[in-house]
C-alpha positions, 0 to 999 in steps of 0.5 A: 702072582697075587689074586686077580678077579676073573671078571676084572676089566682093563682100564683105558688110559686115564692120563687126562685126569692127571697133570702130567705133560706128554713128554714126561714118563713118570714110572714112580708111583711107589715113590709118590703118586701124582695128584689127580686133578680132582684131588688138587682141586679138592685140596684148594677148596679145603684150604679156601674153607679155612680162609673164612673160618666163620663158615667152619661149623661143628659138623665140618670136624666130623662128617668129612672124616666119617665119609673118608673112613667109610670109603676106605672101609669099603675098599677093604671089606671093613666097616667105618668103626674099624678105621682110624685116621692117621697121619702116616704109616709110622703113626699106625705102626706105633699104635699097633706096637703100643697095643699088642702084648709082648713078653720078655724073650718073645720075638717080633718077626719082620722082613730084612730091609723093610722100610724103616717105618715098620722097623723102629717102633718094633725095636723100641717095643722089643727093647722095653719088653726085653724081647727081640726083633728077628729080620727074616732074609729072602731066599731064592724061592722068595719071602714066604717060606723063610717067614713060615720057618721063623714063626714059632711058639715064641713069636708074639707079632709078625709085622710085614708088608704085602710086598717088599718095597724095593722090588715088589716081591710078594708075601703069601699072606694066607700061609703066613696068617695060618701060621700065626694063628697056629702059634697065637701071634698077632699080624700087622700089615704095612700096606703102603705099597699095595693098598689101592693097587692090589685087592685086599679083604680083611675078612680073609686075613683077619689082621690085627692092624693095617697101616696105609698112608695115602700118598702112594697107591691111594693117590691121595695127599701126604701126611694123611692115612688110615689104620685098620684096627681089628675089633678085638683091639677097639678098647686099646690105648691111643697114641694121642688124647685128642678131644675129637676122639672122645664121646659127645665131642660134637657138642662144642658148648660142653667140651669142658664136661670132660668125657671118660669114654671114647667115640665108638670103634677104632676112632680112639686111635684117630690123630689130633686135628683129624679134620684136616680141612685141606687134606681130608677132601683130597683123600676123599676125592682120591678114594672115590676115584679108586673105588669108581675104577675098582681096585681089581680093575686097577690091578689087572691093568697094571699087571699088563703094563709090568708084564710088557715092561719085563719082557722088553727089559729082558732084551737089555739084560734085566730080570725081575722077580717071577710074575708068580711071586711079585705084585702085579703093579711093581717091578724091580729090574736087576742085572749082573753088572752094577748100575751106573751111579748116575743112572737116575740123573741120566734118566731124568735128563730124558724126562724119565722118572723111576727109583733105584732101591738097593740093586734094583731099578724100581719101576712102578706105573699107574693108569696114567702110564702110556705105551709111549712112556714105557718106550721112552723109559726103555730107550733112555735106559739103554742109552744110560747104561 
């Protein structure tokens, strides 16, 4: 199991903070998190701001963004100068691919069947550099050892998630980072399925880039996310030449005095129109709530939920990755027999919502998940088989 803080507290049900009917069992946070009521309200307020654009002032283009990047930095033990605001994981990954050196014949190491957002940019980079992408296959003992075996002196970049998106199987980032340091390879992390549900400290792993969209475990809006950029890459080349990323851009009257320099730190990597008047308040409200709960406390609570589900699902013939090798907030339930093709349809008819990824039923609860939800899922699953 990933690290857990010894003094982490179990959080009682937070369902009252979400707009989820009592007869709905939504066990699908890895697909898309439901909005907190506070997040929806923040989005409505942000949309109303632009309804009266004469009330929008120059600070509105800068101060909310600084607040959001500060909150995200707090979550991972970084500073605001290390955080860029991006629209998606793929945008962040593409920024990393553009700025990491890659030579002819060198290798980019990935996991087999990674989510496409962490694949296509690397294929493109490899083609341009006459390099190659190596997709490591999982073994019976997990992902870590195959990864370590694949990283050689010819490895330029290792780009991996903290846990696999299909079943939550973990990667030992300590071991992988040690190996990448040994060979001088860069480390890029797709944190889509872990950020906000699993504690993370950049000082421990020192990655080159981390991409983290908001709409899953960060409980925020779609089309908004964050990119951690290590200080050694702060002088890199952004995907866009957006005016807000340039120095002195707060002075609207002098924007025609075209700047050669950038805002400090990772801000040069910000997306265009980063102010996002309707989305930025939503992301900020979600980040603040997660920090108030504490990521360690969230993780401890979700471990308890998935542990109970694993035990009960075993009676139906399902197994999950051993707890020592999976993310605590994640279950990929598999069995010897194929899953019914209409499984998700039957579950939805019972107001139970999960995902199927590959041969696994992906079950991902959150703090809104009740004991009744888990019982509803198990009952509906048994009836659907």
